[in-house]
C-alpha positions in Angstrom: -25.6 1.9 -223.8 -29.2 1.1 -223.1 -31.9 2.2 -225.6 -31.2 5.9 -226.2 -33.8 8.6 -226.5 -34.6 10.3 -229.8 -32.5 13.3 -228.7 -29.5 11.1 -227.7 -29.6 9.2 -231.0 -29.8 12.5 -232.9 -26.7 13.8 -231.1 -24.8 10.6 -232.1 -26.0 10.2 -235.7 -27.1 13.7 -236.6 -30.6 12.6 -237.7 -34.1 12.7 -236.3 -35.6 9.3 -235.5 -39.3 8.9 -234.6 -40.5 7.0 -231.5 -41.9 4.3 -233.8 -38.5 3.9 -235.6 -36.7 3.8 -232.2 -38.9 1.0 -231.0 -38.2 -1.0 -234.2 -34.5 -0.3 -233.9 -34.6 -1.6 -230.3 -36.3 -4.8 -231.5 -33.5 -5.2 -234.1 -30.8 -4.7 -231.5 -32.5 -7.2 -229.2 -32.5 -9.8 -232.0 -28.9 -9.0 -232.8 -27.8 -9.6 -229.2 -29.7 -12.9 -229.1 -28.2 -14.3 -232.3 -24.8 -12.9 -231.4 -24.6 -15.5 -228.6 -24.7 -18.3 -231.3 -23.0 -16.8 -234.4 -20.5 -14.1 -234.9 -22.4 -11.2 -236.4 -20.5 -8.2 -235.0 -17.1 -7.8 -233.3 -17.3 -9.1 -229.7 -15.7 -5.9 -228.3 -18.6 -3.9 -229.7 -21.5 -5.8 -228.3 -21.9 -3.5 -225.3 -21.8 -0.4 -227.5 -24.1 -1.5 -230.3 -26.1 1.8 -230.4 -23.1 3.9 -231.0 -20.7 1.6 -232.9 -23.4 0.1 -235.2 -26.8 1.8 -235.2 -25.7 5.5 -235.1 -22.8 4.7 -237.4 -25.3 3.4 -240.0 -27.8 6.2 -239.5 -25.3 8.9 -240.3 -25.7 8.0 -243.9 -29.3 9.2 -244.1 -28.5 12.9 -244.6 -26.1 12.0 -247.4 -28.8 10.5 -249.6 -30.2 13.1 -252.0 -33.7 12.0 -251.0 -35.4 9.0 -249.4 -34.9 6.1 -251.8 -37.6 3.7 -252.7 -35.1 0.8 -252.2 -31.5 0.3 -251.0 -29.1 -2.5 -251.3 -26.6 -3.6 -248.7 -23.6 -5.4 -250.1 -22.1 -8.2 -248.0 -24.7 -7.4 -245.4 -23.6 -9.6 -242.5 -25.5 -8.4 -239.5 -27.6 -6.1 -241.7 -25.6 -3.0 -241.0 -26.0 -0.4 -242.4 -29.0 -1.5 -244.5 -31.4 -2.5 -241.8 -31.0 0.5 -239.5 -31.4 2.8 -242.5 -34.6 1.0 -243.6 -36.0 1.1 -240.0 -35.2 4.8 -239.6 -36.6 6.4 -242.8 -40.2 7.6 -242.3 -42.7 6.2 -242.5 -41.4 2.9 -241.2 -41.6 0.4 -243.9 -41.5 2.9 -246.8 -38.0 1.8 -247.9 -37.4 -1.7 -249.3 -34.0 -3.2 -248.3 -32.1 -5.7 -250.4 -29.6 -7.6 -248.2 -26.9 -9.5 -250.1 -25.2 -12.1 -247.9 -23.6 -15.4 -249.0 -23.2 -16.9 -245.5 -26.1 -19.1 -244.7 -26.3 -18.5 -241.0 -26.1 -14.7 -241.4 -28.7 -14.9 -244.1 -31.0 -16.8 -241.8 -30.6 -14.0 -239.2 -31.4 -11.4 -241.7 -34.6 -13.2 -242.8 -35.6 -13.5 -239.1 -35.2 -9.8 -238.6 -37.4 -9.0 -241.7 -40.0 -11.5 -240.4 -40.1 -10.4 -236.8 -40.0 -6.7 -237.4 -42.3 -7.0 -240.5 -39.9 -4.9 -242.6 -40.2 -5.0 -246.4 -37.1 -6.5 -247.8 -35.4 -9.5 -249.3 -32.4 -11.5 -248.4 -30.3 -12.6 -251.4 -28.2 -15.6 -250.3 -25.5 -15.4 -252.9 -22.2 -13.8 -253.7 -22.3 -10.1 -254.6 -20.8 -10.8 -258.0 -23.7 -13.1 -258.9 -26.4 -10.4 -258.4 -27.9 -8.9 -261.5 -29.2 -5.4 -260.3 -32.0 -5.3 -262.9 -33.5 -8.4 -261.4 -34.0 -6.7 -258.0 -37.4 -5.2 -257.4 -37.7 -2.4 -256.5 -34.5 -1.3 -258.2 -32.2 0.1 -255.5 -31.2 3.7 -255.7 -28.7 3.7 -252.9 -25.9 1.1 -252.4 -24.3 0.8 -249.0 -21.5 -1.4 -247.6 -19.4 -1.5 -244.5 -16.3 -3.6 -243.9 -16.8 -5.7 -247.0 -13.7 -5.2 -249.2 -11.0 -2.7 -250.2 -12.5 0.2 -252.2 -10.9 -0.8 -255.5 -12.8 -4.2 -255.3 -15.9 -2.6 -253.8 -16.2 -0.3 -256.8 -16.2 -3.2 -259.2 -19.0 -4.9 -257.2 -21.0 -1.7 -257.1 -20.6 -0.6 -260.7 -23.5 -2.6 -262.1 -25.8 -0.8 -259.6 -24.3 2.6 -260.4 -24.8 1.9 -264.1 -28.5 1.5 -263.3 -28.8 4.9 -261.5 -27.7 4.1 -257.9 -25.5 6.2 -255.7 -23.0 4.5 -253.3 -22.4 5.4 -249.7 -19.5 3.4 -248.3 -18.0 3.4 -244.8 -14.2 3.6 -244.9 -11.6 3.8 -242.2 -8.4 5.8 -241.7 -6.7 4.4 -244.8 -9.4 5.9 -247.1 -6.8 8.1 -248.9 -4.6 5.1 -249.7 -7.6 3.2 -250.9 -8.7 6.1 -253.2 -5.2 6.3 -254.6 -5.1 2.6 -255.2 -8.5 2.7 -256.9 -7.3 5.2 -259.5 -5.3 2.4 -261.1 -8.5 0.7 -262.1 -11.3 3.2 -261.9 -12.3 6.7 -262.7 -14.9 7.8 -260.2 -17.0 10.9 -259.3 -16.8 11.0 -255.5 -16.9 13.0 -252.3 -15.7 12.1 -248.9 -17.5 13.0 -245.7 -15.9 12.8 -242.3 -17.5 10.1 -240.1 -19.3 11.4 -237.0 -18.5 8.3 -235.0 -15.3 6.6 -236.3 -12.2 8.6 -235.5 -10.4 9.3 -238.7 -13.0 7.4 -240.7 -15.0 8.6 -243.7 -18.0 8.0 -245.8 -17.2 7.8 -249.5 -20.0 8.9 -251.8 -19.7 7.7 -255.3 -22.0 8.6 -258.2 -20.0 7.5 -261.3 -17.7 4.6 -261.9 -15.8 4.0 -265.1 -13.2 1.4 -265.9 -9.7 2.6 -266.5 -8.0 -0.8 -266.6 -9.4 -4.3 -266.0 -9.1 -5.0 -262.2 -7.1 -8.0 -261.2 
């Protein structure tokens, strides 16, 4: 898909995106394609369908946030999805600070280049998620996002310090979400809702607002 119109992107993701945001998103996609030729940022089979498989898939999280956050954090960010598309789409452009946590040096370099070229307020934290202390992040993130990072039971443990500091989680999950939720009850007591994905057949977005330990995770 070439660069979609605002109407086409709204049909895919269910959100309104301004012309300025669409231009910035197109700049990000161009950088992603360029770097993809040298390092593996996204699945090779999805390169020709970036707008649907990655951009729109990320933007569908926007209506699930209670309000526009001052800052968000993307766990295991990789190519910056969903964090970068979200930060680029919220109005006005640049009003949401994005923390990108990525331990892989090459991917972290890509994320820094995106922030520099697009002039988007954010910070790349080149470290493991477990090493991040949420209260050291400024501004403090109010929304935690993650896609294809870890099974839900492990992801909840990684996200708990952020939730304990007032954040809400929005996690992309696939067709096995019910099994992951069942497995998670062995370690965690959570307050959650699931939302059907607009783009991934059988997939869901898991919204988590509270995380309590039941037993110590392995």
